[in-house]
N, C-alpha and C positions, 0 to 999 in steps of 0.2 A: 796761201792767202785766199780769202773768200771774196766773191764779187759784191759790189755794193748792194745792200739790202738782203744778201743771203745770210742765213743763220750758220754760225760756226758750231755744229753739234759734233761732239766727240764721244762716241759710244764705245764702252768697254764691257767685257763679259762679267766683270766682278768689281766690287768696291776696292779690292786690293790693286787691281790693274789700273782702275780709274785714278786712285790716289797716287800711284807711282807716276803715272803720266802727268798728272796735275802738278806734282812736286818738281818734276823736271822742267815743266813750263814756268813755274814760279821761279825756279833758280835762274832761268834765262832772263826773265823780266827783271829780277833783282840785279843781276850783273849789268844788264844794259842801262838800268836806271842810275846805278852808281857811276858807271862810266860817263853817262851824259850829264848827270846833275849832282854827283857825289853823295847821293843818299837814295834810299829805297824806302817808300812809305806803303805800309800794308795795313789794311783793316781786316780783322779776323771775324769769322763767323762762329756762332755758337751751335748748339745741338750736338748730335752724336756722329753725323756723317763726316765732319772734318777731323775727327780725332785721329784716325789713321794717317791722314795726310800730315798732321802736326807731328805725329810720332816719326814718320819717315823723314820729315825735314830735320828733326833733331838727331836722327841717327844716320840714315844712308845718305842724306844730302846735306848734312851739317857742314862739311868743308866747302860746299859750293855756294853757300849764302854768305854775303858779306855782312855778317851780323853786326859788326862794330859801326856800320854805316846804315843800319836798318832802324826805322822807327815804326813801332807797332801800336796800332789803335784797334778800336772795336767797332763793329757796325751796329751792334745792338747789345743790350744787356737786360737781364731780369733785375728788378729792384730788390735785391737781397744782399746780404753781406758778402764780401769777396771769398769767404771760406764756406759759403753755403753750398750744398750739393747742386742747387739749380744755377749756380753762377757760371756764366760763360768765361769769366776770367779764370776761375778755378779750374775749369776743364783744360783751357789752354795752358795754364801754369803746369798742371800735372803732366800733360801729354808732351809739351814742348818747351815752355819757357824755362823750366827748372834745369833743362838739359842742354842749353845753347849759351855760347859766350856773348850774349848781348848785354850792353850796358844797362843797368837798372833804370837809369833816367831816360832811356829810349822806349820805355813801356808806358803806355798812356791809357789805363783802364778807365771805363766810365765810372763816375762817382756815384755810389749807391748808399752812402751813409748820411746824406743831407736830409734835413727834416721835410723839405718839400720836393716832390718830384719835378715840378717845373723849375725850381732853383737848380736842381741837378742838370737838367737839360741845358739851361742857360750856361752853367759852369763848363760843361763839356764843349758847347759850342765856342766858348771863349778859348778853351784849350786848343781846339782845332784851328781857329783863326790866328792864334798866335804862332802856329807852325806852318801855315800856308798863306801866301799872299792872295790878294783878290777877294771877291765876293764869296766864292765857293772854294772849298778845299779840292785839290786835285790829287787824289791818291794814285800812286802807281798801280796798285791792285786792291780791289775789294773782293773778298770772298763772301759768297752768299749760299745759303741752303734754301730748302723749301719744305714746309710742313705738309702733311697729308691734307690739310684744309686749304692749302695754297698760300699760307702766309710766307713772307720772306723778311729777313731781319726780324723786326717786331712790327712789321706793317701787315695788319690783318685785313682780310676781305671786309669791305664795306665800313671800315673804321674811318672816322673823319680825318685822321692824320694823313691818309692817302691824298687829301686835297691840299695839303700844305705846300706852298710855293715859295715862302720867303725864309723859313727857318732851315738851318743846317741839321739841328738835332731837335727831336720832338719828344715830349712826354706822352706816354701811351697808357691808356686805361682800356682793358678789354677783358670782360668777364669770362670769355671763352678760353683765355690763356691761363696757364699755370706756371708762375704766378701771374696775376692780372696787371700788375704795375711794371712798366718797362721803359727803357730809353732806346731810341733808334735814330739812325741816320734817316733823313727824309728821302723821297724819291729824287728830287732835283740834286741833292748832295751825291747820291749814288751815281746819277747819270752824268756827273761832271768828272768821274774817274777816268783815267787813261785805260784801265782794264777792269772789267768785271767778270768774275768767274762764278757760275753756278756749279755747285757740287750736289747732285741729286742722285740718291741710291735707294733701292728698296721698292718692292711691289706695291707698298702702301702709298707711294708717291705717284703711281702711274696715272691715275685719274686726274689729279690736280695738274700734273705735267701736260697731259693731253689737253686740258682746258686752257692752260697758259700759252701753249703753242698754236692753238687754233687760230685761223686767219681772222676771225671776228672776235677775238678774245676781249673781254671787258676788264680793264685793269681794276675796276672796283671790286669785281668778283675774283679776279686773278691778278694780284698785284705784280707778279713776275712779268706779266705782259707789258707793264710800264717801264721796264728796264730796257732803255734804248740809249746807250751812252752818246752824248752830244758830239764828242770828238774822241772816241775811244773804241775799244774792241771788246765785244761780249763773247764769251765761250760758255757753252752748255756741256759740262762734263756729266755724262749719264752712265749708269750701269744698265745692263740688259733688263733686269727686273723692273726698273723704273720706266723703261722705254716700252714695255710690253703691256698692253691692256689685256685684262682677263677675258 
């Protein structure tokens, strides 16, 4: 356990070792959630860093996850078709979902085929609120990555969505992103989770990580600095290259 206010940073020499340790922790959280509340709610991250974790969960840790009592959601999504190469859903499907015994109705991807982006954000917010009581969803675990520019989920530096305080899901337009149209959980939605785990690997993330962990970090420039679970636990899973400034 870490002391109040202390950061729980778990450093590993490689992405493989980081992913394996994170998979073991995820399995522990899943088992505890099912024992306590009879279900485990997980929000997946996109990008390339979590791919190995997903593969490990589907292979080496497959028998340790209570998949039949697991509900899977997404923390963000690119506004492309589910079979598009940029789709976060497609990446998770290929790496994990096609290889685990989870009921198909326990998968809740973000809708990306509606005519309007805002309509899709409202629809996914309704989906979340139908699965969680109260004003905010309380995921057992949200997985997050971080881009070299410092973005997390689809919350980009200096984007107006960082100021959202009422919505659970937001529509994002950011010309710096590829593709520029996205859906994302908002900062308060993330901060209501029981557990938030950052998975950050690669030397190209080192500068952004250094800025996010700085004592005077500005969340508008470094959105990761705004992740402070209200009543939950935050873990930074790092590999050595990401933790080492050049």
